[in-house]
Every structure is written in structure tokens, then in C-alpha cells.
C-alpha positions as CSV (number, residue, x, y, z in Angstrom):
1,M,116.9,133.2,94.5
2,D,119.2,136.0,95.6
3,T,118.9,136.5,99.4
4,S,121.0,139.8,99.5
5,S,119.6,142.1,102.2
6,F,120.3,145.1,99.9
7,L,117.9,144.4,97.1
8,D,115.6,147.0,98.5
9,W,118.3,149.6,97.9
10,A,118.6,148.3,94.3
11,V,114.9,148.9,93.8
12,T,115.2,152.4,95.2
13,G,118.3,153.1,93.0
14,I,116.4,152.0,89.9
15,F,113.6,154.5,90.8
16,Y,116.0,157.3,91.3
17,E,117.7,156.5,88.0
18,G,114.3,157.1,86.4
19,V,114.0,160.4,88.3
20,H,117.3,161.6,87.1
21,W,116.4,160.8,83.5
22,V,113.1,162.7,83.8
23,E,114.9,165.6,85.5
24,A,117.4,165.7,82.6
25,Y,114.5,166.2,80.2
26,L,112.9,168.9,82.5
27,S,116.2,170.8,82.9
28,K,116.2,171.3,79.1
29,Y,113.3,173.6,79.8
30,S,114.8,175.1,83.0
31,F,112.2,173.2,85.1
32,H,113.0,171.3,88.3
33,S,110.4,169.5,90.3
34,I,110.8,169.8,94.0
35,D,108.9,166.6,94.9
36,H,107.8,163.3,93.4
37,G,104.1,164.2,93.3
38,K,104.7,167.4,91.4
39,R,106.9,165.6,88.9
40,M,104.3,162.8,88.4
41,R,101.5,165.4,87.8
42,Y,103.7,167.1,85.3
43,M,104.6,163.8,83.6
44,R,100.9,162.9,83.2
45,Q,100.2,166.2,81.6
46,D,103.2,166.6,79.3
47,V,102.7,165.1,75.9
48,I,106.4,163.9,75.7
49,L,106.6,162.4,79.2
50,H,103.1,160.9,79.4
51,P,104.0,157.7,77.6
52,I,106.5,156.8,80.4
53,S,104.5,158.1,83.3
54,G,103.1,154.7,84.1
55,D,106.5,153.2,84.2
56,M,107.7,155.9,86.5
57,E,104.7,155.5,88.8
58,Q,105.3,151.8,89.0
59,L,109.0,152.3,89.9
60,K,108.0,154.9,92.6
61,F,105.5,152.4,94.0
62,D,108.1,149.6,94.1
63,S,110.6,151.8,95.7
64,E,108.2,152.9,98.4
65,N,107.0,149.3,98.8
66,A,110.6,148.1,99.3
67,R,111.5,150.8,101.8
68,Y,108.3,151.3,103.8
69,Q,106.5,148.0,103.5
70,C,109.6,145.9,103.6
71,H,108.5,144.0,100.5
72,K,111.2,141.6,99.5
73,Y,112.2,141.8,95.9
74,T,114.2,139.1,94.2
75,K,117.0,139.5,91.7
76,N,114.5,138.0,89.1
77,N,111.9,140.7,90.0
78,I,114.5,143.4,89.5
79,N,115.8,142.0,86.2
80,K,112.5,141.0,84.7
81,D,110.2,143.8,86.0
82,L,112.1,146.9,87.1
83,I,115.1,147.2,84.8
84,P,113.0,147.1,81.7
85,K,110.9,149.9,83.0
86,V,113.9,152.2,83.8
87,D,115.4,151.3,80.4
88,Q,112.1,152.3,78.7
89,I,112.3,155.7,80.6
90,K,116.0,156.1,79.6
91,N,115.5,155.2,76.0
92,H,112.5,157.5,75.7
93,I,114.3,160.5,77.3
94,Q,117.4,159.9,75.2
95,S,115.2,160.0,72.1
96,V,113.8,163.5,72.9
97,I,116.8,165.4,74.4
């Protein structure tokens, strides 16, 4: 198991990668969300973004869990659980922009 003390920042970085992909899609329509809650509400309502809204919510939860609850993620958690979610977001966005 990787014992790096910086895996919490890797989890946060993965979440923000997802944020940037969603913002890239939104910018296509001259829209920019000013906070995570507003972005998530928009994602749940938008027919294009809805399919990846669950992945985004999970990444947001994990990011907050790592930062505020000091949950320890392992390299395996990141590789097996989080990277596939952000890849799903990236692939979906790339297919529509």
C-alpha cells in the first residue's frame, strides 16, 4: 500500500480534473458555474451531462472526504475507483464538444 501523505491531494486533483472537463463543456454555451452546488444542479438537469453527474458527485464526495474528514485513500483506491470515474467524465465530454 502506498503510504504517501499526499494522496488526499491526488483525490482532490482528480475531482478538479472532472470540474475542468465539465466547465469546458459549459463554456461552449457561454456558461460558467460559480460554485460546485450550482454546477451539480445543472448537470443533473442537462440531458448531455446527466449521465456523468453521478460520477462527478462521487468525485466531489471523495475530494471532500479526503480534505475535511481526513479519510485515507490508497493508491489502489485511486487507480481502481477514482481514475475510471474521471476518465468516464473526460471521454463523455470529449464526445460532445
